[in-house]
N, CA, C and O of each residue as an XYZ file, in Angstrom:
324
protein
N       0.851     -1.154      0.000
C       0.000      0.000      0.000
C       0.899      1.220      0.000
O       1.807      1.347      0.822
N       0.632      2.104     -0.927
C       1.456      3.290     -1.043
C       1.067      4.353     -0.037
O       0.059      4.237      0.660
N       1.877      5.380      0.023
C       1.646      6.481      0.949
C       0.324      7.176      0.654
O      -0.444      7.474      1.569
N       0.061      7.430     -0.615
C      -1.168      8.117     -1.004
C      -2.403      7.291     -0.632
O      -3.363      7.821     -0.073
N      -2.374      6.003     -0.941
C      -3.487      5.122     -0.608
C      -3.672      5.027      0.899
O      -4.799      5.025      1.396
N      -2.558      4.947      1.622
C      -2.628      4.895      3.076
C      -3.274      6.123      3.668
O      -4.064      6.021      4.606
N      -2.947      7.290      3.128
C      -3.545      8.530      3.620
C      -5.030      8.613      3.286
O      -5.826      9.090      4.094
N      -5.402      8.148      2.098
C      -6.814      8.201      1.707
C      -7.678      7.224      2.521
O      -8.839      7.517      2.805
N      -7.125      6.089      2.890
C      -7.902      5.086      3.631
C      -7.732      5.214      5.139
O      -8.290      4.411      5.886
N      -6.982      6.198      5.599
C      -6.783      6.385      7.031
C      -8.084      6.568      7.804
O      -8.196      6.036      8.909
N      -9.067      7.290      7.284
C     -10.326      7.403      8.033
C     -11.060      6.078      8.228
O     -11.924      5.970      9.098
N     -10.726      5.085      7.435
C     -11.371      3.778      7.552
C     -10.680      2.878      8.580
O     -11.155      1.771      8.834
N      -9.592      3.318      9.164
C      -8.845      2.490     10.116
C      -9.704      2.027     11.288
O      -9.617      0.854     11.653
N     -10.534      2.882     11.901
C     -11.375      2.382     12.999
C     -12.351      1.297     12.549
O     -12.632      0.366     13.303
N     -12.862      1.410     11.339
C     -13.783      0.407     10.822
C     -13.054     -0.915     10.622
O     -13.564     -1.976     10.981
N     -11.857     -0.845     10.047
C     -11.069     -2.070      9.848
C     -10.716     -2.704     11.183
O     -10.745     -3.928     11.313
N     -10.382     -1.891     12.176
C     -10.075     -2.409     13.510
C     -11.277     -3.075     14.149
O     -11.147     -4.121     14.785
N     -12.439     -2.481     13.986
C     -13.667     -3.054     14.530
C     -13.996     -4.371     13.846
O     -14.400     -5.331     14.503
N     -13.828     -4.421     12.558
C     -14.078     -5.673     11.822
C     -13.115     -6.748     12.267
O     -13.512     -7.900     12.440
N     -11.857     -6.396     12.455
C     -10.858     -7.367     12.897
C     -11.221     -7.921     14.274
O     -11.139     -9.130     14.491
N     -11.615     -7.065     15.196
C     -12.005     -7.509     16.537
C     -13.235     -8.405     16.466
O     -13.305     -9.419     17.161
N     -14.203     -8.040     15.631
C     -15.413     -8.855     15.476
C     -15.077    -10.241     14.939
O     -15.664    -11.231     15.378
N     -14.139    -10.326     13.993
C     -13.729    -11.623     13.456
C     -13.058    -12.473     14.529
O     -13.318    -13.672     14.622
N     -12.202    -11.863     15.334
C     -11.529    -12.593     16.414
C     -12.554    -13.111     17.417
O     -12.475    -14.262     17.846
N     -13.515    -12.268     17.793
C     -14.553    -12.679     18.736
C     -15.417    -13.799     18.165
O     -15.785    -14.723     18.890
N     -15.741    -13.731     16.893
C     -16.544    -14.779     16.259
C     -15.794    -16.108     16.241
O     -16.387    -17.156     16.498
N     -14.509    -16.075     15.943
C     -13.712    -17.304     15.941
C     -13.655    -17.917     17.339
O     -13.782    -19.133     17.488
N     -13.468    -17.094     18.353
C     -13.404    -17.596     19.726
C     -14.753    -18.161     20.164
O     -14.801    -19.198     20.826
N     -15.837    -17.500     19.804
C     -17.169    -17.995     20.152
C     -17.439    -19.337     19.482
O     -18.011    -20.238     20.095
N     -17.031    -19.469     18.238
C     -17.209    -20.734     17.523
C     -16.394    -21.848     18.173
O     -16.877    -22.972     18.311
N     -15.170    -21.543     18.568
C     -14.321    -22.530     19.231
C     -14.932    -22.981     20.551
O     -14.935    -24.173     20.859
N     -15.447    -22.041     21.331
C     -16.063    -22.385     22.609
C     -17.340    -23.193     22.412
O     -17.623    -24.100     23.194
N     -18.107    -22.880     21.388
C     -19.321    -23.629     21.099
C     -18.985    -25.063     20.712
O     -19.660    -25.998     21.142
N     -17.955    -25.238     19.909
C     -17.539    -26.589     19.526
C     -17.100    -27.385     20.749
O     -17.397    -28.575     20.864
N     -16.396    -26.728     21.655
C     -15.955    -27.417     22.869
C     -17.149    -27.792     23.753
O     -17.172    -28.872     24.343
N     -18.135    -26.902     23.842
C     -19.298    -27.160     24.681
C     -20.149    -28.295     24.131
O     -20.798    -29.011     24.893
N     -20.150    -28.463     22.815
C     -20.963    -29.487     22.180
C     -20.176    -30.759     21.876
O     -20.691    -31.655     21.208
N     -18.971    -30.849     22.342
C     -18.138    -31.989     21.983
C     -18.666    -33.282     22.614
O     -19.181    -33.266     23.732
N     -18.537    -34.380     21.904
C     -18.980    -35.671     22.442
C     -18.216    -36.065     23.708
O     -18.768    -36.738     24.578
N     -16.953    -35.652     23.815
C     -16.187    -35.989     25.008
C     -16.814    -35.349     26.241
O     -16.890    -35.970     27.301
N     -17.258    -34.117     26.098
C     -17.933    -33.446     27.213
C     -19.241    -34.163     27.531
O     -19.602    -34.329     28.696
N     -19.943    -34.583     26.486
C     -21.189    -35.319     26.684
C     -20.962    -36.612     27.436
O     -21.757    -36.987     28.297
N     -19.869    -37.298     27.109
C     -19.543    -38.535     27.831
C     -19.265    -38.266     29.308
O     -19.688    -39.034     30.172
N     -18.563    -37.192     29.590
C     -18.265    -36.844     30.980
C     -19.551    -36.520     31.746
O     -19.725    -36.953     32.886
N     -20.444    -35.760     31.118
C     -21.711    -35.433     31.764
C     -22.577    -36.674     31.943
O     -23.270    -36.818     32.951
N     -22.532    -37.562     30.967
C     -23.287    -38.806     31.052
C     -22.796    -39.665     32.209
O     -23.591    -40.219     32.968
N     -21.485    -39.768     32.333
C     -20.921    -40.553     33.429
C     -21.261    -39.942     34.789
O     -21.534    -40.665     35.747
N     -21.245    -38.632     34.868
C     -21.600    -37.966     36.126
C     -23.060    -38.234     36.479
O     -23.384    -38.467     37.643
N     -23.940    -38.203     35.482
C     -25.354    -38.491     35.732
C     -25.547    -39.935     36.174
O     -26.376    -40.217     37.040
N     -24.792    -40.838     35.589
C     -24.881    -42.255     35.974
C     -24.396    -42.465     37.398
O     -25.024    -43.184     38.175
N     -23.277    -41.836     37.738
C     -22.751    -41.971     39.092
C     -23.679    -41.339     40.131
O     -23.717    -41.777     41.281
N     -24.422    -40.312     39.727
C     -25.362    -39.652     40.637
C     -26.667    -40.435     40.759
O     -27.533    -40.077     41.557
N     -26.811    -41.500     39.976
C     -28.004    -42.333     40.050
C     -29.158    -41.820     39.204
O     -30.286    -42.287     39.356
N     -28.899    -40.879     38.323
C     -29.947    -40.325     37.476
C     -30.249    -41.220     36.273
O     -31.310    -41.103     35.660
N     -29.320    -42.110     35.939
C     -29.486    -43.024     34.806
C     -29.271    -44.461     35.269
O     -28.406    -44.743     36.098
N     -30.077    -45.358     34.715
C     -29.862    -46.779     34.997
C     -28.662    -47.271     34.187
O     -28.158    -46.564     33.314
N     -28.221    -48.470     34.481
C     -27.086    -49.033     33.755
C     -27.402    -49.194     32.265
O     -26.549    -48.952     31.411
N     -28.633    -49.603     31.968
C     -29.027    -49.799     30.575
C     -29.075    -48.465     29.827
O     -28.590    -48.368     28.700
N     -29.657    -47.445     30.449
C     -29.726    -46.126     29.819
C     -28.329    -45.559     29.603
O     -28.046    -44.957     28.567
N     -27.468    -45.755     30.580
C     -26.104    -45.279     30.479
C     -25.373    -45.953     29.324
O     -24.714    -45.289     28.524
N     -25.494    -47.280     29.241
C     -24.806    -48.030     28.186
C     -25.295    -47.609     26.800
O     -24.496    -47.461     25.876
N     -26.603    -47.417     26.656
C     -27.156    -47.022     25.359
C     -26.695    -45.621     24.953
O     -26.268    -45.408     23.818
N     -26.781    -44.681     25.872
C     -26.368    -43.314     25.570
C     -24.864    -43.239     25.324
O     -24.410    -42.481     24.467
N     -24.099    -44.015     26.067
C     -22.653    -44.038     25.891
C     -22.296    -44.581     24.505
O     -21.409    -44.044     23.842
N     -22.967    -45.621     24.072
C     -22.710    -46.185     22.744
C     -23.028    -45.171     21.652
O     -22.291    -45.067     20.671
N     -24.113    -44.426     21.812
C     -24.473    -43.412     20.828
C     -23.421    -42.307     20.767
O     -23.046    -41.865     19.681
N     -22.950    -41.864     21.922
C     -21.941    -40.806     21.949
C     -20.606    -41.272     21.386
O     -19.906    -40.506     20.724
N     -20.260    -42.507     21.646
C     -19.010    -43.046     21.097
C     -19.105    -43.135     19.578
O     -18.153    -42.799     18.873
N     -20.253    -43.587     19.073
C     -20.450    -43.631     17.617
C     -20.361    -42.231     17.021
O     -19.761    -42.044     15.962
N     -20.952    -41.254     17.692
C     -20.890    -39.871     17.226
C     -19.451    -39.369     17.215
O     -19.038    -38.691     16.274
N     -18.693    -39.694     18.241
C     -17.301    -39.281     18.322
C     -16.495    -39.866     17.162
O     -15.705    -39.165     16.530
N     -16.699    -41.135     16.893
C     -15.986    -41.787     15.796
C     -16.347    -41.143     14.459
O     -15.478    -40.922     13.615
N     -17.625    -40.846     14.272
C     -18.089    -40.221     13.031
C     -17.476    -38.826     12.873
O     -17.005    -38.476     11.791
N     -17.479    -38.037     13.938
C     -16.917    -36.699     13.869
C     -15.420    -36.729     13.589
O     -14.923    -35.940     12.786
N     -14.697    -37.635     14.247
C     -13.251    -37.752     14.012
C     -12.971    -38.119     12.560
O     -12.066    -37.564     11.938
N     -13.748    -39.054     12.023
C     -13.548    -39.466     10.631
C     -13.829    -38.296      9.686
O     -13.126    -38.114      8.692
N     -14.850    -37.513      9.998
C     -15.197    -36.352      9.162
C     -14.096    -35.302      9.239
O     -13.748    -34.710      8.218
N     -13.537    -35.055     10.429
C     -12.472    -34.065     10.584
C     -11.215    -34.482      9.855
O     -10.515    -33.636      9.298
N     -10.912    -35.775      9.847
C      -9.727    -36.246      9.157
C      -9.898    -36.175      7.636
O      -8.915    -36.127      6.897
N     -11.136    -36.170      7.183
C     -11.424    -36.110      5.756
C     -11.353    -34.702      5.194
O     -11.434    -34.520      3.979
N     -11.203    -33.697      6.059
C     -11.173    -32.305      5.587
C     -10.049    -32.108      4.680
O      -9.850    -31.004      4.174
């Protein structure tokens, strides 16, 4: 970017800075959402519910199998990117 172009676009610097911050915040929010929805977290919550007596052994085994299948599917999809 030349000196002339830099001077002409200088008034847009706050807008570019705001857009950059918004992009960073969006990326972080997406990362946190992925972590919150991860199957590993679901397995941990499932095990805690089972240990607390909220789930029977059969319900726990069924839900655990579903989450493990989901984890395998997601890993395979991520490796295919």
